[in-house]
C-alpha positions in Angstrom: 86.4 -37.2 -65.3 88.7 -34.6 -63.9 87.6 -33.0 -60.6 86.9 -30.0 -61.7 84.1 -31.2 -64.7 81.7 -32.1 -61.1 78.6 -29.6 -60.7 80.3 -28.8 -57.4 82.9 -26.5 -59.3 80.9 -24.8 -62.2 81.6 -21.3 -60.9 85.5 -21.7 -61.2 87.7 -19.8 -63.8 90.0 -22.0 -65.8 93.1 -20.8 -63.4 90.9 -21.9 -60.6 90.2 -25.2 -62.5 94.1 -25.7 -62.4 94.8 -24.8 -59.0 92.2 -27.3 -57.9 93.5 -30.1 -60.1 97.0 -29.6 -58.3 95.7 -30.0 -54.7 93.3 -32.9 -55.7 94.2 -36.9 -56.5 91.8 -39.6 -57.7 92.3 -42.6 -55.2 90.2 -45.9 -56.1 89.0 -48.2 -53.2 87.9 -51.6 -53.2 84.5 -52.8 -51.4 85.2 -53.1 -47.5 87.8 -50.6 -47.6 88.0 -47.9 -44.7 88.3 -44.5 -45.9 88.4 -43.2 -42.4 87.9 -43.9 -38.6 86.0 -41.8 -36.1 88.4 -39.5 -34.3 91.1 -39.1 -37.0 91.8 -35.5 -38.1 90.2 -34.0 -41.3 93.0 -33.2 -43.5 91.2 -34.1 -46.7 88.3 -32.9 -48.2 86.5 -36.4 -50.1 84.6 -36.0 -52.9 83.1 -39.5 -54.2 82.7 -39.6 -57.7 81.2 -43.4 -58.3 80.7 -46.1 -55.7 78.3 -46.2 -52.9 79.9 -45.6 -49.0 78.6 -46.1 -45.9 79.3 -43.7 -42.3 78.5 -45.4 -39.4 79.3 -45.6 -35.7 79.1 -48.5 -32.8 76.3 -48.4 -29.9 77.6 -49.3 -26.2 77.0 -53.1 -27.5 79.3 -52.8 -30.6 76.5 -53.2 -32.9 76.6 -51.3 -35.7 74.3 -48.2 -36.5 74.5 -47.0 -40.4 74.0 -43.0 -40.1 74.1 -42.5 -44.3 74.9 -44.0 -47.4 76.4 -42.2 -49.6 76.1 -42.5 -53.6 78.3 -40.9 -55.6 78.9 -37.9 -56.9 78.7 -36.7 -53.1 80.9 -34.7 -50.7 81.7 -37.4 -47.5 81.9 -35.7 -43.7 82.5 -32.5 -45.0 81.4 -30.9 -41.7 84.8 -32.2 -40.3 86.5 -30.0 -42.6 84.0 -27.2 -42.5 83.7 -27.0 -39.0 87.4 -28.0 -38.0 86.9 -31.3 -36.0 87.7 -34.6 -36.1 85.8 -37.2 -38.1 82.4 -37.9 -36.3 81.8 -41.1 -37.7 83.7 -44.1 -39.4 83.4 -44.5 -43.1 84.0 -47.6 -45.2 83.1 -48.9 -48.9 80.3 -50.6 -49.8 81.1 -51.1 -53.4 84.4 -50.5 -55.4 84.5 -47.0 -56.0 86.8 -43.6 -56.8 87.3 -40.6 -54.7 88.8 -37.7 -55.7 91.2 -36.4 -52.3 91.6 -33.0 -51.9 94.1 -31.2 -49.8 91.5 -29.4 -47.5 93.8 -26.6 -45.9 95.0 -25.7 -49.3 90.9 -25.8 -50.7 90.4 -23.5 -48.1 92.7 -20.9 -48.6 92.1 -20.9 -52.0 88.6 -21.4 -52.5 86.3 -20.9 -49.4 86.5 -17.2 -49.7 84.3 -17.5 -53.3 80.4 -17.5 -52.1 79.0 -19.8 -54.9 81.9 -22.7 -53.2 80.6 -21.9 -49.6 77.2 -21.8 -50.8 77.9 -25.4 -52.6 79.0 -26.8 -49.0 76.6 -25.7 -47.0 74.1 -26.9 -49.5 75.4 -30.3 -49.0 75.8 -30.1 -45.2 71.7 -29.4 -45.3 71.0 -32.2 -47.5 72.8 -34.5 -45.1 71.4 -33.1 -42.3 67.4 -33.6 -43.3 69.2 -37.2 -44.1 69.9 -37.5 -40.2 66.5 -36.1 -39.3 65.1 -39.1 -41.5 67.2 -41.2 -40.1 66.4 -40.0 -36.5 62.6 -40.4 -37.4 62.8 -44.1 -38.5 64.4 -44.9 -34.9 62.3 -43.1 -33.0 58.8 -42.7 -34.7 58.2 -45.6 -37.5 56.9 -48.9 -36.8 58.9 -51.8 -38.5 56.8 -52.1 -41.3 56.6 -48.6 -42.4 61.1 -47.9 -42.2 61.0 -51.1 -44.4 58.2 -50.0 -46.9 59.7 -46.4 -46.9 63.3 -47.5 -47.0 62.7 -49.7 -50.3 60.1 -46.9 -52.2 62.7 -43.9 -51.2 66.0 -45.9 -52.0 64.8 -47.7 -55.3 68.0 -46.7 -57.2 69.9 -48.5 -54.8 68.8 -51.7 -54.0 69.9 -53.6 -57.2 73.4 -52.9 -55.0 71.9 -53.8 -51.5 71.5 -57.3 -50.0 68.8 -57.8 -48.0 71.0 -58.3 -45.0 72.7 -54.8 -45.3 69.3 -53.4 -45.7 68.0 -54.6 -42.5 71.8 -53.1 -41.2 70.5 -50.1 -42.2 67.2 -49.7 -40.6 68.7 -51.5 -37.7 66.4 -54.4 -37.6 67.2 -58.0 -37.4 67.4 -59.8 -40.9 65.0 -62.2 -39.7 62.4 -59.6 -39.0 63.3 -58.2 -42.7 62.9 -61.6 -44.4 59.1 -61.7 -42.9 57.9 -58.9 -44.0 60.0 -59.2 -47.6 58.4 -62.4 -47.7 54.7 -60.9 -47.5 55.1 -58.1 -50.0 56.4 -60.9 -52.4 53.3 -63.0 -51.9 51.2 -59.4 -52.3 53.3 -59.1 -55.6 54.5 -55.4 -54.3 58.4 -56.6 -55.2 60.5 -59.8 -56.5 63.5 -60.9 -54.7 66.3 -62.2 -57.0 69.3 -63.5 -55.1 69.0 -61.4 -52.0 68.2 -58.2 -54.5 65.2 -56.3 -54.3 63.1 -55.2 -57.2 60.2 -53.6 -56.6 57.2 -54.3 -59.1 54.2 -52.3 -57.9 55.3 -48.8 -56.8 51.4 -47.5 -56.1 50.7 -50.4 -53.3 54.2 -50.0 -51.7 53.8 -46.0 -51.3 49.8 -47.1 -49.8 51.6 -48.9 -47.1 53.4 -46.2 -45.3 51.4 -43.1 -46.3 48.5 -42.0 -44.7 
């Protein structure tokens, strides 16, 4: 797909779509490649068009803390562009992926004055803020069982691409803790586990475990 075919840019006319193409290029990335590091200047606006990325930091013990797992299509860390600050975290690829790399200064000059484009970015930012709030709630208020069951239920569409060790990393729990809970869910025939990948068998029972 050309960049202007994504719904983010539905409001552009034909001339503007051609201008957008001139300041954008599609790049292919391999699993585990780095897109950017925390502190780098946000020269480009990144639009993930296929694949999955993770946005993460490290704590004082150098443990990896995953803030977001993002699936295409979505912008990546656009807050840095919008606020004109360095990237606040690292970003790497969880799968082979494709990204449109957009020259942000040109994008800002040509398109941010359009209310539809500004609103599109604001909506994208709002969605990520809500995801960050959920992340904080997971790690401060929820017990481990709720974290695991709610994550599985709410992220079913990406479970086929996440091994258990990756889910443990996302939830900031040990692989052993996750494995024990997965074993219980398997015995109760709520999920199945095929070569490290989880599939939900009973959605209603799984939902009951984190809803009160």
